[in-house]
GUKE-184925 format. One line per field, with one value per residue (C-alpha): residue number from 0; residue in three letters; x, y, z. Coordinates in steps of 0.2 Angstrom, whole numbers, plus 5000, padded with zeros to 4 digits. Example, Ala and Ser with C-alpha at 12.3 -4.5 7.8 and 13.67 -1.06 7.14 Angstrom:
<bamars>
n <- 0,1;
res <- ALA,SER;
X <- 5062,5068;
Y <- 4978,4995;
Z <- 5039,5036;
</bamars>
This chain:
<bamars>
n <- 0,1,2,3,4,5,6,7,8,9,10,11,12,13,14,15,16,17,18,19,20,21,22,23,24,25,26,27,28,29,30,31,32,33,34,35,36,37,38,39,40,41,42,43,44,45,46,47,48,49,50,51,52,53,54,55,56,57,58,59,60,61,62,63,64,65,66,67,68,69,70,71,72,73,74,75,76,77,78,79,80,81,82,83,84,85,86,87,88,89,90,91,92,93,94,95,96,97,98,99,100,101,102,103,104,105,106,107,108,109,110,111,112,113,114,115,116,117,118,119,120,121,122,123,124,125,126,127,128,129,130,131,132,133,134,135,136,137,138,139,140,141,142,143,144,145,146,147,148,149,150,151,152,153,154,155,156,157,158,159,160,161,162,163,164,165,166,167,168,169,170,171,172,173,174,175,176,177,178,179,180,181,182,183,184,185,186,187,188,189,190,191,192,193,194,195,196,197,198,199,200,201,202,203,204,205,206,207,208,209,210,211,212,213,214,215,216,217,218,219,220,221,222,223,224,225,226,227,228,229,230,231,232,233,234,235,236,237,238,239,240,241,242,243,244,245,246,247,248,249,250,251,252,253,254,255,256,257,258,259,260,261,262,263,264,265,266,267,268,269,270,271,272,273,274,275,276,277,278,279,280,281,282,283,284,285,286,287,288,289,290,291,292,293,294,295,296,297,298,299,300,301,302,303,304,305,306,307,308,309,310,311,312,313,314,315,316,317,318,319,320,321,322,323,324,325,326,327,328,329,330,331,332,333,334,335,336,337,338,339,340,341,342,343,344,345,346,347,348,349,350,351,352,353,354,355,356,357,358,359,360,361,362,363,364,365,366,367,368,369,370,371,372,373,374,375,376,377,378,379,380,381,382,383,384,385,386,387;
res <- MET,ALA,THR,ARG,THR,GLY,ALA,ALA,ALA,PRO,THR,LEU,TRP,ARG,ASP,LEU,LEU,ALA,ILE,MET,ALA,GLY,ASN,THR,LEU,VAL,GLY,MET,ALA,ILE,SER,PHE,THR,ALA,PRO,LEU,LEU,ALA,LEU,VAL,LEU,GLU,ALA,ARG,GLY,TYR,SER,ALA,PHE,THR,ILE,GLY,LEU,ASN,SER,ALA,VAL,ALA,SER,VAL,GLY,ILE,PHE,LEU,THR,ALA,PRO,PHE,LEU,PRO,TRP,LEU,LEU,ARG,ARG,PHE,GLY,PRO,ILE,ARG,CYS,ILE,GLN,ALA,GLY,THR,VAL,VAL,VAL,ALA,ALA,ALA,LEU,LEU,SER,LEU,THR,LEU,SER,GLU,SER,ILE,VAL,TRP,TRP,PHE,VAL,ILE,ARG,LEU,LEU,ILE,GLY,ILE,ALA,LEU,SER,VAL,PRO,PHE,VAL,PHE,CYS,GLU,ALA,ALA,VAL,ASN,ALA,LEU,ALA,ASP,ASP,ALA,SER,ARG,GLY,LYS,VAL,ILE,GLY,ILE,TYR,GLY,THR,LEU,PHE,SER,ALA,GLY,PHE,ALA,ALA,GLY,PRO,LEU,VAL,LEU,ALA,ALA,VAL,GLY,SER,GLN,GLY,VAL,LEU,PRO,PHE,ALA,VAL,GLY,ALA,ALA,ILE,LEU,VAL,LEU,GLY,VAL,LEU,PRO,VAL,GLY,LEU,ALA,VAL,ASN,ALA,ASP,ARG,ALA,MET,SER,ILE,SER,ASN,GLU,ILE,ARG,LEU,PRO,MET,VAL,TRP,THR,ARG,ALA,PRO,LEU,PRO,LEU,VAL,ALA,ILE,CYS,ALA,TYR,GLY,PHE,VAL,GLU,VAL,ALA,LEU,PHE,GLY,LEU,TYR,PRO,VAL,TYR,GLY,LEU,SER,VAL,GLY,MET,THR,GLY,ALA,GLY,VAL,GLY,VAL,GLU,ILE,ALA,ILE,LEU,LEU,ALA,GLY,SER,CYS,LEU,LEU,GLN,MET,PRO,ILE,GLY,TRP,LEU,ALA,ASP,HIS,LEU,PRO,ARG,ALA,SER,LEU,LEU,LEU,ALA,CYS,SER,LEU,SER,SER,VAL,VAL,LEU,ILE,LEU,LEU,LEU,PRO,LEU,ALA,THR,GLN,ASP,THR,LEU,VAL,ARG,TRP,ALA,VAL,LEU,VAL,LEU,ALA,GLY,GLY,THR,LEU,GLY,GLY,LEU,TYR,THR,MET,ALA,LEU,VAL,LEU,LEU,GLY,GLU,ARG,PHE,THR,GLY,ALA,ASP,LEU,ALA,VAL,ALA,ASN,THR,ALA,PHE,VAL,MET,PHE,PHE,GLN,ILE,GLY,ALA,VAL,ALA,GLY,PRO,SER,LEU,SER,GLY,LEU,GLY,MET,SER,LEU,PHE,GLY,PRO,PHE,ALA,LEU,LEU,PRO,THR,LEU,ALA,LEU,ALA,LEU,GLY,ALA,THR,ALA,ILE,VAL,HIS,LEU,ALA,ARG,SER,ARG,ARG,GLY,ALA,SER,PRO;
X <- 5059,5074,5090,5105,5119,5132,5139,5140,5125,5133,5138,5120,5113,5126,5120,5102,5103,5114,5100,5086,5096,5097,5079,5073,5082,5074,5057,5061,5065,5049,5038,5048,5047,5029,5021,5036,5032,5013,5016,5028,5016,5001,5011,5013,4995,4992,4976,4973,4970,4987,4996,4988,4992,5010,5011,5002,5015,5028,5018,5020,5038,5038,5028,5041,5055,5049,5055,5072,5075,5080,5093,5099,5101,5111,5122,5126,5120,5107,5119,5125,5107,5101,5115,5113,5094,5095,5108,5098,5083,5093,5100,5082,5075,5089,5085,5068,5075,5082,5065,5047,5040,5026,5031,5049,5041,5031,5046,5057,5043,5042,5061,5060,5047,5057,5073,5064,5057,5074,5079,5062,5061,5079,5079,5064,5071,5088,5081,5070,5084,5096,5083,5082,5065,5064,5067,5059,5044,5056,5067,5053,5045,5061,5062,5044,5046,5062,5054,5038,5049,5058,5042,5034,5050,5049,5035,5043,5059,5049,5041,5058,5065,5050,5046,5054,5069,5082,5086,5072,5077,5095,5090,5079,5094,5106,5094,5094,5113,5115,5104,5117,5131,5126,5120,5138,5141,5129,5143,5132,5117,5124,5127,5110,5102,5112,5101,5087,5074,5071,5053,5042,5030,5014,5021,5021,5002,5000,5012,5008,4991,4987,5002,4999,4980,4985,4998,4986,4973,4986,4991,4972,4969,4985,4985,4966,4967,4981,4974,4956,4955,4957,4941,4932,4938,4934,4916,4913,4918,4937,4950,4964,4976,4965,4966,4985,4985,4975,4986,5001,4993,4990,5008,5013,5003,5011,5028,5024,5016,5027,5039,5026,5017,5034,5037,5020,5024,5038,5027,5010,5003,5008,4993,4981,4990,4988,4970,4969,4977,4965,4949,4955,4958,4941,4933,4944,4941,4922,4923,4931,4914,4908,4923,4920,4915,4931,4948,4959,4947,4948,4967,4968,4957,4968,4984,4978,4971,4988,4996,4985,4986,5005,5004,4996,5011,5023,5014,5012,5031,5035,5024,5032,5049,5043,5039,5054,5073,5088,5086,5068,5064,5068,5054,5042,5045,5043,5025,5023,5027,5016,5001,5004,5004,4988,4980,4988,4980,4963,4961,4960,4950,4937,4936,4934,4921,4911,4913,4907,4891,4887,4896,4911,4905,4907,4926,4928,4916,4925,4942,4934,4928,4945,4953,4939,4946,4961,4950,4939,4954,4962,4945,4942,4959,4958,4941,4949,4964,4976,4991,4988;
Y <- 4568,4565,4559,4549,4558,4549,4539,4520,4510,4503,4521,4527,4513,4517,4535,4531,4518,4531,4544,4531,4525,4542,4547,4530,4535,4552,4544,4533,4548,4557,4543,4541,4559,4564,4552,4556,4574,4571,4560,4572,4586,4576,4570,4589,4591,4601,4599,4589,4605,4612,4596,4595,4614,4611,4596,4607,4621,4610,4608,4627,4625,4620,4636,4647,4637,4636,4653,4649,4631,4635,4647,4634,4621,4633,4639,4623,4608,4595,4584,4598,4604,4587,4585,4602,4602,4585,4591,4606,4595,4584,4599,4607,4590,4590,4608,4604,4596,4614,4621,4615,4632,4629,4644,4637,4621,4630,4640,4624,4614,4627,4627,4608,4610,4622,4612,4595,4602,4603,4585,4579,4590,4587,4568,4565,4576,4569,4551,4556,4566,4551,4538,4533,4535,4517,4511,4526,4516,4502,4515,4525,4509,4504,4522,4521,4503,4508,4524,4515,4502,4516,4525,4509,4506,4523,4518,4502,4511,4523,4508,4501,4517,4525,4544,4548,4560,4565,4548,4547,4564,4559,4543,4553,4565,4550,4542,4558,4560,4542,4547,4561,4548,4538,4553,4559,4544,4551,4560,4561,4570,4587,4585,4577,4592,4605,4607,4620,4629,4640,4635,4643,4635,4640,4632,4615,4615,4619,4605,4592,4594,4576,4571,4587,4582,4564,4568,4581,4566,4555,4567,4570,4551,4546,4559,4558,4539,4537,4551,4546,4528,4524,4534,4525,4508,4510,4516,4500,4489,4486,4486,4498,4483,4478,4496,4495,4479,4485,4501,4490,4479,4495,4500,4482,4483,4499,4491,4475,4483,4498,4488,4478,4494,4502,4488,4490,4508,4504,4493,4501,4519,4528,4540,4525,4515,4530,4531,4512,4515,4529,4519,4503,4513,4520,4503,4495,4509,4507,4488,4489,4491,4476,4464,4460,4442,4434,4440,4434,4443,4459,4458,4456,4471,4481,4475,4480,4496,4501,4495,4505,4521,4519,4517,4534,4542,4531,4535,4553,4554,4544,4556,4571,4564,4562,4580,4589,4587,4593,4608,4610,4594,4604,4617,4603,4593,4609,4610,4592,4593,4609,4600,4585,4597,4605,4588,4584,4599,4597,4578,4577,4594,4589,4571,4576,4588,4575,4563,4576,4580,4563,4551,4540,4531,4546,4544,4531,4539,4556,4548,4539,4556,4564,4549,4551,4569,4561,4551,4566,4576,4562,4559,4577,4581,4565,4570,4587,4578,4586,4578,4573;
Z <- 4927,4938,4930,4936,4945,4935,4950,4949,4955,4971,4975,4973,4983,4997,4996,4996,5011,5021,5020,5023,5038,5045,5042,5050,5066,5065,5063,5078,5088,5083,5088,5104,5110,5105,5118,5130,5130,5132,5147,5155,5153,5159,5175,5179,5178,5162,5153,5137,5128,5133,5129,5112,5109,5113,5101,5087,5089,5081,5065,5063,5060,5041,5037,5046,5038,5020,5013,5019,5013,4995,5001,5014,5001,4989,5003,5013,5002,5008,5018,5030,5032,5037,5049,5057,5058,5067,5079,5083,5087,5098,5108,5109,5116,5129,5134,5139,5155,5160,5165,5169,5163,5150,5141,5139,5133,5119,5113,5112,5104,5091,5088,5087,5073,5064,5064,5061,5045,5037,5038,5033,5017,5012,5016,5005,4991,4991,4990,4975,4967,4968,4962,4944,4937,4931,4949,4959,4965,4972,4980,4988,4994,5003,5010,5016,5024,5034,5040,5045,5055,5064,5068,5075,5085,5094,5107,5111,5116,5126,5135,5139,5145,5154,5155,5172,5174,5161,5154,5141,5135,5133,5124,5112,5109,5107,5093,5084,5085,5078,5064,5059,5056,5041,5032,5029,5018,5005,4995,4979,4986,4984,4966,4963,4970,4962,4946,4948,4937,4951,4954,4968,4980,4970,4955,4964,4965,4946,4941,4954,4962,4964,4975,4986,4989,4992,5006,5013,5014,5021,5035,5039,5041,5049,5063,5066,5066,5078,5089,5090,5086,5104,5108,5094,5100,5118,5113,5103,5118,5114,5128,5129,5125,5110,5103,5105,5095,5081,5079,5079,5065,5055,5057,5052,5036,5032,5034,5024,5009,5004,4994,4985,4981,4976,4964,4956,4954,4942,4931,4931,4928,4944,4945,4943,4957,4968,4964,4968,4985,4989,4984,4993,5009,5008,5006,5020,5032,5030,5032,5049,5058,5049,5051,5069,5069,5064,5072,5057,5045,5055,5056,5037,5034,5046,5038,5021,5027,5034,5018,5006,5018,5018,4999,4997,5005,4994,4978,4981,4984,4968,4958,4965,4960,4942,4940,4948,4948,4958,4969,4963,4973,4989,4985,4979,4996,5006,4998,5001,5020,5021,5014,5026,5040,5034,5034,5051,5059,5050,5053,5072,5072,5060,5065,5083,5079,5069,5084,5096,5085,5079,5091,5090,5075,5064,5064,5050,5038,5041,5036,5021,5015,5016,5007,4993,4990,4981,4970,4965,4960,4950,4941,4938,4930,4920,4912,4907,4900,4913,4920,4938;
</bamars>
């Protein structure tokens, strides 16, 4: 289990909130730039396939960066790595305005994915390393709430700024640079992540399979849901505005329920709580086609679905922090992000295939099956008496 760093509690909370604030702004920049780049490419006449492929290239970044993250951590420490990675992403985003060449955009999008994996891995690892195990659920719940809020704000900023010209790229870069500033206040993060047992990536799976399966399922569902739910919604007679409202309600549910779930994680068996989030998400997703008669009931289902889906992420990160300490958390979080990206690639691909073969109504059962994998792994390991 992770241990205290020896710093006073107010100092630790200053460090935690500094890292959380920085990563919240990074999350805002991500949700701002992803639709921005898609809109710009669409305006230039590129096909949906090309736009999707350009977006997918960024996901390859973590797999290219993973072998070098432990060395970067030892050489520079987490804070300087987070700051440098974020600045590189900001500079790369601005460099997209230098050329309209699609080859250039693919190269830069790959660079963005490589650089972005550094703050993602080290921010999550630093928060887990600084957190005391007794309050880890509360800490990760706050972290998840703030990141979700930042992620939800990105599209609103884009709607205000628009997608024309250099301005939106400058705004995205400015948000990222602002995210660098608070992280520098986290003076205890380097010390908290200095302890290491020199674990390697395959060892993360043997020691913590349940969090990895859970985050893979979360990535599968999140990316497929936000990418394909508009197709499903329009097929059942919803308007584009109505789909937007329902996605916003899902995000609101994720923001609202992370702290309560985090609090429960400090008072209940954590693996069991993750199982409850998984099974609840399955039930709520399958209820959506039935909850059509009463708007308030449907919104309640959406809020709870968003909350339990977000709880899957929160609980997976909490369980990861239970099993690894210090610098080992950087390796564990690398595996964590890699499994998320595997799910993020598989989710829209397999869900889209299912919708092509069986119609739009196949989306929700496909997502439910993916979430069910977490429950299967938990129950299988529990029957064998193994740690989840």
